C-alpha positions as CSV (number, residue, x, y, z in Angstrom):
1,T,0.0,0.0,0.0
2,K,1.4,3.4,-1.0
3,G,1.4,5.7,1.9
4,Q,2.5,9.0,3.2
5,I,3.3,9.9,6.8
6,V,2.8,13.4,8.1
7,A,4.1,14.4,11.5
8,E,2.8,17.5,13.3
9,A,3.5,19.0,16.7
10,G,0.9,17.9,19.3
11,S,0.0,19.5,22.6
12,S,2.1,17.0,24.5
13,R,5.7,15.8,24.1
14,L,4.6,13.1,21.7
15,P,3.9,13.8,18.0
16,T,0.7,13.0,16.2
17,I,1.3,10.8,13.1
18,C,-1.2,10.6,10.3
19,L,-1.1,7.6,8.0
20,C,-2.6,8.0,4.6
21,F,-3.4,4.9,2.6
22,H,-4.3,5.0,-1.1
23,L,-7.3,2.9,-2.0
24,T,-7.0,1.5,-5.5
25,S,-9.5,-0.3,-7.7
26,G,-8.8,-3.6,-6.0
27,C,-10.9,-2.5,-3.0
28,T,-11.7,-5.8,-1.3
29,M,-8.1,-7.0,-1.3
30,R,-6.8,-3.5,-0.2
31,L,-9.3,-3.3,2.6
32,S,-8.3,-6.7,3.8
33,A,-4.7,-5.7,3.7
34,F,-5.5,-2.6,5.6
35,L,-7.3,-4.5,8.3
36,L,-4.3,-6.9,8.5
37,F,-2.0,-3.9,8.8
38,L,-3.9,-2.6,11.8
39,S,-3.7,-6.0,13.4
40,I,0.1,-6.3,12.8
41,A,0.7,-2.8,14.0
42,D,-1.1,-3.6,17.2
43,L,1.1,-6.7,17.7
44,V,4.3,-4.8,16.9
45,F,3.6,-2.0,19.3
46,A,2.6,-4.5,22.0
47,E,5.2,-7.1,21.6
48,V,8.5,-5.4,20.6
49,G,10.3,-4.9,23.9
50,H,7.6,-6.0,26.3
51,D,9.1,-4.5,29.4
52,E,9.9,-1.3,27.7
53,H,6.4,-1.2,26.3
54,Q,4.9,-1.5,29.7
55,T,7.1,1.3,31.0
56,K,6.0,3.5,28.1
57,A,2.4,2.6,28.7
58,R,2.6,3.7,32.3
59,Q,4.3,7.0,31.2
60,L,1.6,7.6,28.6
61,A,-1.1,7.0,31.1
62,K,0.3,9.9,33.2
63,L,0.3,12.3,30.3
64,K,-2.3,15.1,30.3
65,P,-4.1,15.2,27.9
66,P,-4.0,11.5,27.3
67,F,-2.0,10.1,24.3
68,R,-4.2,10.5,21.3
69,P,-4.8,7.6,18.9
70,I,-3.3,7.7,15.4
71,P,-5.9,9.1,12.9
72,A,-6.1,7.0,9.7
73,F,-7.3,8.3,6.4
74,V,-7.6,6.3,3.2
75,M,-7.1,7.8,-0.3
76,L,-10.1,7.3,-2.5
77,E,-9.7,6.3,-6.2
78,L,-8.6,9.1,-8.5
79,D,-11.9,8.9,-10.5
80,T,-14.3,8.6,-7.6
81,I,-15.9,11.6,-9.3
82,D,-16.6,10.6,-12.9
83,P,-14.5,13.2,-14.8
84,A,-16.9,13.1,-17.8
85,K,-20.1,13.6,-15.9
86,N,-18.9,15.3,-12.7
87,R,-21.0,12.9,-10.7
88,L,-20.2,10.0,-8.3
89,G,-18.9,7.3,-10.5
90,D,-20.4,4.3,-8.7
91,R,-22.4,5.3,-5.6
92,V,-23.3,1.8,-4.5
93,R,-19.7,0.6,-4.7
94,L,-18.4,3.7,-2.9
95,T,-21.0,3.3,-0.2
96,E,-19.8,-0.3,0.4
97,Q,-16.2,0.9,0.5
98,L,-17.0,3.6,3.1
99,T,-19.0,1.1,5.2
100,E,-16.0,-1.2,5.3
101,L,-13.6,1.6,6.2
102,K,-15.9,2.9,9.0
103,R,-16.1,-0.7,10.3
104,A,-12.3,-0.8,10.3
105,G,-12.1,2.2,12.5
106,V,-10.8,4.6,9.9
107,D,-11.3,8.3,10.7
108,G,-11.9,9.4,7.2
109,V,-10.9,9.5,3.5
110,M,-8.9,11.7,1.2
111,A,-10.1,12.8,-2.2
112,D,-8.7,14.8,-5.1
113,V,-10.7,17.9,-6.0
114,W,-9.8,18.2,-9.6
115,W,-9.4,21.7,-11.2
116,G,-9.9,20.1,-14.6
117,V,-13.4,18.8,-13.5
118,V,-14.8,21.6,-11.4
119,E,-13.7,24.6,-13.6
120,R,-13.7,23.0,-17.0
121,D,-16.6,25.0,-18.5
122,G,-14.8,28.3,-18.4
123,P,-12.9,30.7,-16.2
124,G,-14.8,31.2,-12.9
125,K,-17.5,28.7,-13.9
126,Y,-17.4,26.2,-11.0
127,D,-19.6,23.1,-10.9
128,W,-19.3,21.4,-7.5
129,T,-22.1,18.9,-8.2
130,G,-20.1,15.7,-8.0
131,Y,-18.2,16.8,-4.9
132,Q,-21.5,17.9,-3.2
133,E,-22.6,14.3,-3.6
134,L,-19.3,12.9,-2.3
135,I,-19.2,15.1,0.8
136,E,-22.8,14.4,1.7
137,L,-22.2,10.7,1.5
138,V,-19.0,10.9,3.5
139,A,-20.7,12.9,6.2
140,S,-23.7,10.5,6.3
141,M,-21.2,7.6,7.0
142,G,-19.8,9.5,10.0
143,L,-16.4,10.0,8.3
144,K,-14.1,13.0,7.8
145,L,-12.6,14.3,4.6
146,Q,-9.2,15.5,3.6
147,A,-9.7,17.5,0.3
148,V,-6.8,17.8,-2.1
149,M,-6.8,21.0,-4.2
150,S,-5.6,19.3,-7.3
151,F,-4.3,21.9,-9.8
152,H,-2.5,19.3,-11.8
153,Q,-3.3,16.8,-14.5
154,C,-4.2,13.2,-13.6
155,G,-2.3,10.9,-15.9
156,G,1.4,10.5,-16.5
157,N,2.6,9.6,-13.1
158,V,2.9,6.2,-11.3
159,G,-0.5,5.0,-10.1
160,D,-2.5,7.2,-12.5
161,H,-5.2,5.0,-14.0
162,C,-7.3,7.7,-15.5
163,Y,-6.8,10.9,-17.4
164,I,-8.0,14.3,-16.2
165,P,-6.3,17.2,-18.0
166,L,-6.1,20.8,-17.0
167,P,-9.2,22.9,-18.0
168,Q,-9.4,23.3,-21.8
169,W,-9.4,27.1,-21.5
170,V,-6.0,26.8,-19.8
171,L,-4.7,24.4,-22.4
172,D,-5.9,26.8,-25.1
173,V,-3.7,29.5,-23.7
174,G,-0.8,27.0,-23.9
175,L,-1.5,26.5,-27.6
176,K,-0.5,30.1,-28.3
177,N,2.0,30.4,-25.5
178,P,3.6,27.0,-24.8
179,D,6.0,28.6,-22.3
180,I,3.3,28.5,-19.7
181,F,4.3,24.9,-19.2
182,Y,7.4,23.4,-17.6
183,T,10.0,22.7,-20.3
184,D,13.1,20.5,-20.4
185,M,16.3,21.2,-22.4
186,S,14.9,19.4,-25.4
187,M,11.9,21.8,-25.3
188,N,9.5,19.1,-24.4
189,R,6.5,20.8,-22.7
190,N,5.0,19.2,-19.7
191,R,1.3,19.9,-19.4
192,E,0.7,18.4,-16.0
193,Y,1.0,21.7,-14.2
194,L,1.6,25.3,-15.0
195,S,5.2,26.5,-14.8
196,L,5.9,28.5,-11.6
197,G,7.5,31.0,-13.9
198,V,4.0,32.3,-14.8
199,D,2.7,32.5,-11.2
200,T,2.1,36.2,-11.4
201,E,1.5,36.6,-15.2
202,P,-2.1,37.7,-16.0
203,L,-2.4,35.3,-19.0
204,F,-5.7,33.7,-18.2
205,Q,-8.4,36.2,-19.1
206,G,-6.7,38.8,-16.9
207,R,-5.9,36.5,-14.0
208,S,-2.6,35.0,-13.0
209,P,-2.3,31.3,-11.9
210,L,-2.1,32.5,-8.3
211,D,-5.4,34.4,-8.8
212,V,-6.9,31.3,-10.4
213,Y,-5.8,29.0,-7.6
214,E,-7.1,31.4,-4.9
215,D,-10.5,31.9,-6.6
216,F,-10.9,28.1,-6.9
217,M,-10.2,27.6,-3.2
218,T,-12.4,30.5,-2.2
219,S,-15.3,29.0,-4.2
220,F,-14.7,25.6,-2.5
221,R,-14.7,27.2,1.0
222,M,-17.9,29.2,0.3
223,T,-19.7,26.2,-1.3
224,F,-18.9,23.8,1.6
225,Q,-18.5,26.1,4.5
226,S,-21.2,24.3,6.4
227,Y,-19.0,21.2,6.4
228,I,-15.7,22.9,7.4
229,P,-14.1,22.0,9.8
230,A,-16.4,19.4,11.3
231,I,-16.4,17.1,8.2
232,I,-13.8,18.6,5.8
233,V,-11.0,18.8,8.3
234,E,-8.0,19.4,6.0
235,A,-7.2,21.0,2.6
236,Q,-4.0,19.7,1.0
237,I,-2.8,22.3,-1.4
238,G,-1.4,21.1,-4.7
239,L,2.0,22.6,-5.5
240,G,3.1,20.7,-8.6
241,P,2.8,17.5,-10.6
242,A,1.0,14.8,-8.7
243,G,0.0,17.5,-6.2
244,E,3.6,17.5,-4.9
245,M,6.0,20.4,-4.2
246,R,8.4,19.5,-7.0
247,Y,9.3,20.0,-10.6
248,P,8.1,17.4,-13.2
249,A,11.6,16.0,-13.4
250,Y,10.7,12.4,-14.1
251,P,7.7,12.2,-16.5
252,L,6.9,8.6,-17.5
253,A,6.8,9.7,-21.1
254,F,10.6,10.0,-21.1
255,W,11.9,8.6,-17.8
256,N,12.6,5.1,-16.4
257,F,13.5,4.3,-12.9
258,P,16.1,5.0,-11.6
259,G,17.1,7.8,-14.0
260,V,18.5,11.1,-12.8
261,G,15.7,13.1,-14.5
262,Q,16.1,16.5,-16.1
263,F,15.9,20.1,-14.9
264,Q,12.6,21.8,-15.9
265,C,13.5,25.5,-16.3
266,Y,13.9,26.1,-20.0
267,D,10.6,27.9,-20.7
268,K,11.1,31.6,-21.4
269,F,9.6,32.7,-18.1
270,M,12.0,30.6,-16.0
271,R,14.9,31.7,-18.2
272,R,13.9,35.3,-17.7
273,E,13.9,34.8,-13.9
274,L,17.3,33.2,-14.0
275,I,18.8,36.1,-16.0
276,R,17.3,38.5,-13.4
277,H,18.6,36.6,-10.5
278,A,22.1,36.4,-12.0
279,G,22.2,40.1,-12.5
280,S,21.0,40.7,-8.9
281,V,23.9,38.7,-7.5
282,G,26.5,40.5,-9.6
283,H,27.1,37.8,-12.2
284,P,24.9,38.6,-15.2
285,E,27.0,36.2,-17.3
286,Y,25.6,33.3,-15.3
287,G,22.2,34.0,-16.7
288,L,23.5,33.5,-20.2
289,I,25.4,30.2,-19.7
290,W,22.9,28.5,-17.3
291,P,20.8,26.3,-17.0
292,P,23.1,23.4,-17.8
293,H,23.6,22.0,-21.3
294,H,22.8,18.4,-22.5
295,D,26.5,17.5,-22.6
296,D,26.7,18.2,-18.9
297,V,23.6,16.4,-17.5
298,G,22.7,13.8,-20.1
299,N,19.1,12.6,-20.6
300,Y,16.4,11.5,-18.2
301,N,17.7,8.0,-17.7
302,Y,21.4,8.7,-17.1
303,S,23.1,7.6,-13.9
304,V,24.7,10.5,-11.9
305,D,28.1,8.9,-12.5
306,H,27.8,9.2,-16.2
307,T,27.4,13.0,-16.2
308,R,29.7,16.0,-15.8
309,F,27.2,17.8,-13.6
310,F,26.0,15.2,-11.1
311,S,29.2,13.0,-10.8
312,E,31.1,12.9,-7.4
313,E,33.2,16.0,-8.1
314,G,31.0,17.3,-10.9
315,L,29.8,20.8,-11.8
316,W,27.3,20.8,-8.9
317,T,30.2,21.4,-6.5
318,T,31.5,24.5,-8.4
319,E,30.5,28.1,-7.5
320,Q,28.4,28.4,-10.7
321,G,26.8,25.0,-10.1
322,Q,25.8,26.0,-6.5
323,F,24.5,29.3,-7.8
324,F,22.2,27.5,-10.2
325,L,21.0,24.9,-7.7
326,E,20.2,27.5,-5.1
327,W,18.2,29.5,-7.6
328,Y,16.3,26.4,-8.9
329,A,15.4,25.2,-5.4
330,G,14.7,28.7,-4.2
331,M,12.2,29.3,-7.0
332,L,10.3,26.2,-5.9
333,I,10.1,27.3,-2.3
334,K,9.0,30.8,-3.4
335,H,6.2,29.2,-5.5
336,A,5.1,27.1,-2.5
337,D,5.1,30.2,-0.3
338,S,3.0,32.1,-2.8
339,V,0.4,29.4,-3.3
340,L,0.1,28.7,0.4
341,E,-0.3,32.4,1.2
342,R,-3.2,32.4,-1.3
343,A,-4.6,29.3,0.4
344,Q,-4.5,31.1,3.8
345,E,-6.4,34.0,2.3
346,A,-9.0,31.7,0.7
347,F,-9.6,29.6,3.9
348,Q,-9.1,32.4,6.4
349,G,-11.3,32.0,9.5
350,S,-12.5,28.5,8.6
351,N,-10.3,26.6,11.1
352,I,-9.4,24.0,8.4
353,I,-6.0,22.4,8.5
354,L,-3.8,23.4,5.5
355,A,-1.2,20.9,4.3
356,A,1.2,20.3,1.5
357,K,3.0,17.3,0.1
358,V,6.8,16.9,-0.5
359,A,7.9,14.0,-2.8
360,G,10.0,11.1,-1.6
361,I,12.9,11.0,-4.1
362,H,14.7,7.9,-2.8
363,W,16.7,6.6,-5.8
364,Q,20.4,7.3,-6.3
365,S,20.4,8.8,-2.8
366,K,23.7,7.2,-1.8
367,T,25.5,9.3,-4.3
368,K,27.1,12.6,-3.2
369,S,25.0,14.8,-5.5
370,H,21.6,13.1,-5.0
371,G,21.0,14.0,-8.6
372,P,17.3,13.0,-8.9
373,E,16.5,15.2,-5.9
374,L,18.3,18.1,-7.5
375,T,16.3,17.9,-10.8
376,A,13.1,17.6,-8.7
377,G,14.0,20.9,-7.0
378,Y,15.4,19.7,-3.6
379,F,18.9,21.0,-3.1
380,N,19.8,18.1,-0.9
381,T,23.3,16.9,-1.3
382,E,26.0,15.2,0.9
383,G,26.5,17.6,3.8
384,R,23.5,19.8,2.9
385,N,20.0,19.4,4.3
386,G,17.8,20.5,1.4
387,Y,14.6,19.8,3.3
388,L,15.2,22.1,6.3
389,P,14.4,25.3,4.2
390,I,11.2,23.6,3.1
391,A,10.2,22.8,6.6
392,E,11.0,26.3,7.8
């Protein structure tokens, strides 16, 4: 079962840990596996180090407030809302799934709220019909909901079994101006998510992407305010492809595991920002010779050892290489800050929990450069903690 673990500070000395399980089309088997997981987890916590466990149990009993149980949320299928009809795809089957989850002691479910479904009819034309049905059903079952503000395309990533593109009116802008999409060094355009280089560009009928995202989230809050925060307890804000805070450095159309991926900053808007940044630090020439060339980084499926940039003592260790990587990672953090600030505005006063998702780039992680993390936007190398700035 694919999962994500999010730790947050609790009121006591112990953290609260949320386990999120993704429910796929094989519902019965997955639910059985989930129930088995709960049983095994109980045995593990109870049996590993029996004496120590008893000591910890006594300590927990003395804590005030008492130690809180771990909340468990299960990810619903990507096409729970039929993307063609904007209605529940199979209400009977979903009801059976939710019944089993409730019986298993699950706290709630997580569901993608697709931009490409809700606002597909035109700018500012929101149709929440399918999600109204979903939220009413979840509430009737006594469950909670974590809603994912999914500003990305469904399709093209591991586990995507359906296709939900960005709204057509957004794609139409891209036909005339393809630089609104992330672009690799071969000028391949990635239409999963808008390039962060256009965050403030009013290219969408006078609105910027940041405006569009905020308006979408504001409409969601206003439509479902009677369910927030009692039923809809969390909004996870999409920040990139697959909803993750990263660049689309490893699209399945070009990439195979465990390739290093490619930098995604060759659209004209990102190039412009790089030139501006180079000038601001007193090295305008850097903006003309960076980002790196193909001869230095190879293609999506190279190993780090086979490139001049990512190899052990490669260009990433030089002053210019560090300049580029700091800018590339910094732009991603700036983008996340900007979108999350708009989310705070949209959900202000609602008491909903806001969350974001960071990708787990685990391959080639024993190399010094951590190349796949670098192309994804995480400046995390040997001796450098690239995730601390994100956490801060």
